[in-house]
ChimeraX commands (.cxc) that place a marker at each C-alpha (Angstrom):
marker #1 position 4.47,-3.73,-9.89 radius 0.5
marker #1 position 7.39,-2.87,-7.36 radius 0.5
marker #1 position 10.61,-3.37,-8.98 radius 0.5
marker #1 position 12.14,-3.75,-5.47 radius 0.5
marker #1 position 10.46,-6.84,-5.08 radius 0.5
marker #1 position 12.44,-8.51,-7.95 radius 0.5
marker #1 position 15.36,-10.18,-6.12 radius 0.5
marker #1 position 16.42,-12.70,-8.81 radius 0.5
marker #1 position 17.71,-11.94,-12.28 radius 0.5
marker #1 position 15.88,-13.11,-15.39 radius 0.5
marker #1 position 15.91,-12.97,-19.05 radius 0.5
marker #1 position 13.40,-11.39,-21.33 radius 0.5
marker #1 position 13.69,-12.48,-24.74 radius 0.5
marker #1 position 11.76,-11.59,-27.82 radius 0.5
marker #1 position 10.22,-8.44,-28.92 radius 0.5
marker #1 position 6.78,-9.05,-27.52 radius 0.5
marker #1 position 8.01,-9.93,-24.34 radius 0.5
marker #1 position 10.24,-7.03,-23.90 radius 0.5
marker #1 position 7.35,-4.62,-25.03 radius 0.5
marker #1 position 5.03,-6.07,-22.24 radius 0.5
marker #1 position 7.61,-5.76,-19.64 radius 0.5
marker #1 position 8.38,-2.19,-20.75 radius 0.5
marker #1 position 4.75,-1.11,-20.99 radius 0.5
marker #1 position 4.00,-2.93,-17.28 radius 0.5
marker #1 position 6.97,-0.70,-15.89 radius 0.5
marker #1 position 5.62,2.11,-17.54 radius 0.5
marker #1 position 1.93,1.55,-16.35 radius 0.5
marker #1 position 3.19,1.00,-12.81 radius 0.5
marker #1 position 4.82,4.21,-12.90 radius 0.5
marker #1 position 1.86,6.21,-14.32 radius 0.5
marker #1 position -0.26,4.47,-11.67 radius 0.5
marker #1 position 2.11,5.58,-8.93 radius 0.5
marker #1 position 1.87,9.19,-9.98 radius 0.5
marker #1 position -1.83,9.36,-9.32 radius 0.5
marker #1 position -2.05,7.32,-6.04 radius 0.5
marker #1 position -2.46,9.36,-3.04 radius 0.5
marker #1 position -0.02,8.21,-0.27 radius 0.5
marker #1 position -1.95,6.64,2.84 radius 0.5
marker #1 position -1.18,8.07,6.09 radius 0.5
marker #1 position 1.13,5.89,8.36 radius 0.5
marker #1 position -1.26,6.07,11.36 radius 0.5
marker #1 position -4.66,7.54,12.28 radius 0.5
marker #1 position -4.91,10.04,14.99 radius 0.5
marker #1 position -7.89,9.72,17.34 radius 0.5
marker #1 position -8.85,12.61,19.80 radius 0.5
marker #1 position -10.67,11.51,22.88 radius 0.5
marker #1 position -12.57,13.97,24.73 radius 0.5
marker #1 position -14.54,13.17,27.96 radius 0.5
marker #1 position -14.65,9.95,29.78 radius 0.5
marker #1 position -17.67,8.41,27.47 radius 0.5
marker #1 position -15.21,8.74,24.50 radius 0.5
marker #1 position -12.40,7.13,26.45 radius 0.5
marker #1 position -14.65,4.25,27.72 radius 0.5
marker #1 position -15.95,3.89,24.13 radius 0.5
marker #1 position -12.61,3.70,22.54 radius 0.5
marker #1 position -11.12,1.18,25.18 radius 0.5
marker #1 position -14.21,-1.06,24.81 radius 0.5
marker #1 position -13.47,-0.99,20.95 radius 0.5
marker #1 position -9.87,-1.79,21.58 radius 0.5
marker #1 position -10.62,-4.53,23.69 radius 0.5
marker #1 position -13.27,-6.05,21.50 radius 0.5
marker #1 position -10.91,-5.93,18.50 radius 0.5
marker #1 position -7.99,-7.25,20.52 radius 0.5
marker #1 position -9.76,-10.18,21.98 radius 0.5
marker link #1:1,2 radius 0.2
marker link #1:2,3 radius 0.2
marker link #1:3,4 radius 0.2
marker link #1:4,5 radius 0.2
marker link #1:5,6 radius 0.2
marker link #1:6,7 radius 0.2
marker link #1:7,8 radius 0.2
marker link #1:8,9 radius 0.2
marker link #1:9,10 radius 0.2
marker link #1:10,11 radius 0.2
marker link #1:11,12 radius 0.2
marker link #1:12,13 radius 0.2
marker link #1:13,14 radius 0.2
marker link #1:14,15 radius 0.2
marker link #1:15,16 radius 0.2
marker link #1:16,17 radius 0.2
marker link #1:17,18 radius 0.2
marker link #1:18,19 radius 0.2
marker link #1:19,20 radius 0.2
marker link #1:20,21 radius 0.2
marker link #1:21,22 radius 0.2
marker link #1:22,23 radius 0.2
marker link #1:23,24 radius 0.2
marker link #1:24,25 radius 0.2
marker link #1:25,26 radius 0.2
marker link #1:26,27 radius 0.2
marker link #1:27,28 radius 0.2
marker link #1:28,29 radius 0.2
marker link #1:29,30 radius 0.2
marker link #1:30,31 radius 0.2
marker link #1:31,32 radius 0.2
marker link #1:32,33 radius 0.2
marker link #1:33,34 radius 0.2
marker link #1:34,35 radius 0.2
marker link #1:35,36 radius 0.2
marker link #1:36,37 radius 0.2
marker link #1:37,38 radius 0.2
marker link #1:38,39 radius 0.2
marker link #1:39,40 radius 0.2
marker link #1:40,41 radius 0.2
marker link #1:41,42 radius 0.2
marker link #1:42,43 radius 0.2
marker link #1:43,44 radius 0.2
marker link #1:44,45 radius 0.2
marker link #1:45,46 radius 0.2
marker link #1:46,47 radius 0.2
marker link #1:47,48 radius 0.2
marker link #1:48,49 radius 0.2
marker link #1:49,50 radius 0.2
marker link #1:50,51 radius 0.2
marker link #1:51,52 radius 0.2
marker link #1:52,53 radius 0.2
marker link #1:53,54 radius 0.2
marker link #1:54,55 radius 0.2
marker link #1:55,56 radius 0.2
marker link #1:56,57 radius 0.2
marker link #1:57,58 radius 0.2
marker link #1:58,59 radius 0.2
marker link #1:59,60 radius 0.2
marker link #1:60,61 radius 0.2
marker link #1:61,62 radius 0.2
marker link #1:62,63 radius 0.2
marker link #1:63,64 radius 0.2
view
């Protein structure tokens, strides 16, 4: 649960609800410690004309 996505104020009442909310935040934090960050971009090295042709054909097919 990303707390930055909470954009409105809300009220949590009752012991059970407060515990569930706190547990959800703790679980989200623990999960974030074990998640490997995804790279922002994938780098492709092209060597030779055949590799460039293959790459451009795939690009054209995906963007069609």
